[in-house]
N, C-alpha and C positions, 0 to 999 in steps of 0.2 A: 491228641496228647492225653496221656494217662495221668490221672490225678493220683498222687501218692499220699497215703495216710500212714503215719508212724505212731505207734503207741508203745509204752513200756510194759504194760501188763496184759495178760491174755484176756481178762474180763473186759478191759477197755477196748482191746482189739476186736473182740466179738461184738461188743456194743457198736463200735465204729462200723463194722461190716454190716450189722443189722440196720443201722441208720442209713448206710449207703444203699443197701438193698431196698429199703423202704423208699428212699429218694428215687431210685431207678423205677420202681413200680409206680410211684406217684407221678412221674414225668412221662408217662406214655406207655410203658410196658405193663399194662394192667392185666391181671390174670382173668381167664374166663370165669364166669360165675360158677361153673361146675368144676373148676380146677380144684384138686385136692392138695396141690403143692404149688406154692408161689416161688419158693427159693430152694435151690438144690445145692447142698454143701458136699463137695467131693474131697474127702481126705485121703492121703496117699497110702498109709500103712500103719502097722501097730508096732513095728520093730525099730525103726530109725529113732523114734522118740516116744516116750510114754505120754507126752503132752497131747497127742492127737486124740487119745481115748480118755485120759484122766482129766484133761482141762479144756481143750478146744471144743470137742463135741458137746459136753454139758454147758459150757459157756455160750456157745452158739444157740443151743436149745433155749436157754434162759433168756437170752437177748431177743430171740424171735418171739417167744411167748409174750414177753413184756411189750413188744411192738405190735402184737396181734398179727404176726405174719406166719403163715403155715410153711413148714420147711421139711425137707427130707435131708437127713444128715447121715452119710454113708462113709464107709472106709473100704478102699480098694484092695487092702491086704497085699500091697506091692504088685498088683496085677493090672497092667494098663487096659487089657481087654475087659476086666471086671469094671474098671472105672468108666469105660465107654458104655457098657451095658447099664450101669447105674445112671449115667446121664440120659440115656435113651428112655429109661423108666421114668425119670423126672420129667422129661419133655412130654411123654405120654400122659403123665398126671397133670400137665398144665403149667409146669414151672416156666417162668420167664426170666429168671436170674440164676446163673450158675456161679458159685463161689468155688474156685478150683485151686487146690494146692497141687502144683505140677508134679506129675509122676514120670512123665516122658513127654518131651516137647511135641512130638508128633500127635500123641494122644490128646494132649491139652488143646492144641490148635484145632484139631478135628472137632472136639467138643465145643469149643468156642464158635466155630463155623456153624455147627448144627444149631446152637442157640440163636445165632445171628439170623440164620435162614428162617427160623421159626418166629422171628420178631423179638427175640429176647436179647439179653445182655450177659456179659461175663465180667467177673471180678477175679483178678489174680490175688491169691491169698498166700502170704509168706514167701512164695517163690515166684519171681517174675518169669513169665512165659515170653521169651524173646521171639519176636515175630508173630505174637498172638494178637487177638482182637479185643482184649479186655479194655474197658474204658477206665478202670480203676485198679490200682495196685495197693494192697494193704499189707504192711509189713511191720516188724518190730523196729524200734529206733536203733539202727545199727551202731550209731555213734555212742549211744548210752550203753549198749552191750559191750562195745570195745573198751569204754572207760571202766566198766565194772570188771572186765577180764584183766585189764592192766592193773587195776587197783589190787585185785587178788594176787596177781603175780608179784607185784612190789611187796605186798604184805608177806608172801611166802619167801621172798629173797632177803627180807630184813634180817640183818645180823650174819648173813652168809659172807664168807671171805672170798670164795672162788665159785660163784654160781655158774651154772650151765643153763643157758636159755635156748630153746628151740623155737624157730620162727616158721610157722606154717601158713602158707598163702592160699590154701584152698584150691579146688579144682577149676580149670578154665571153663568147664561146662556149667558151673554153678554161678548164676547171675548175682547171687548174694556175696560171693567171694570177692568181688571187686570192691 
């Protein structure tokens, strides 16, 4: 069973992931004394959202530094092969925990299998990897996000006599759309 953590702020989310990674390391997946990386953060791209570069990466770095955990934080630039190579580099550097933002289910599952085979663990971050091996799923509080979106829509519709509202359901391949 995957544990799900929900946070409303990126900093809190990064801290929760840092704490989860430290907990995983402390419960058996200790890094080799010569390991230069304990945790590998694999972010997906720079185009789908500015948050990956402007918020998530710096918040992760800050949280890991505060926790005394060495980490590699990379961005795959929307290239699944690059993400796989980044994961391989982290494993070679001794990483025992992978925090993965899904870029392609096959790629993410393959990375999770590699970490499991090496005695490590995976954490799904922001995007659930259906069929994956992660023990933990960390995501935003989807209910709070929905409430904030609805509040914004209602505020925008205030005073309108004939509003037009579009309802978007998201893609069937996006686990967060449900």
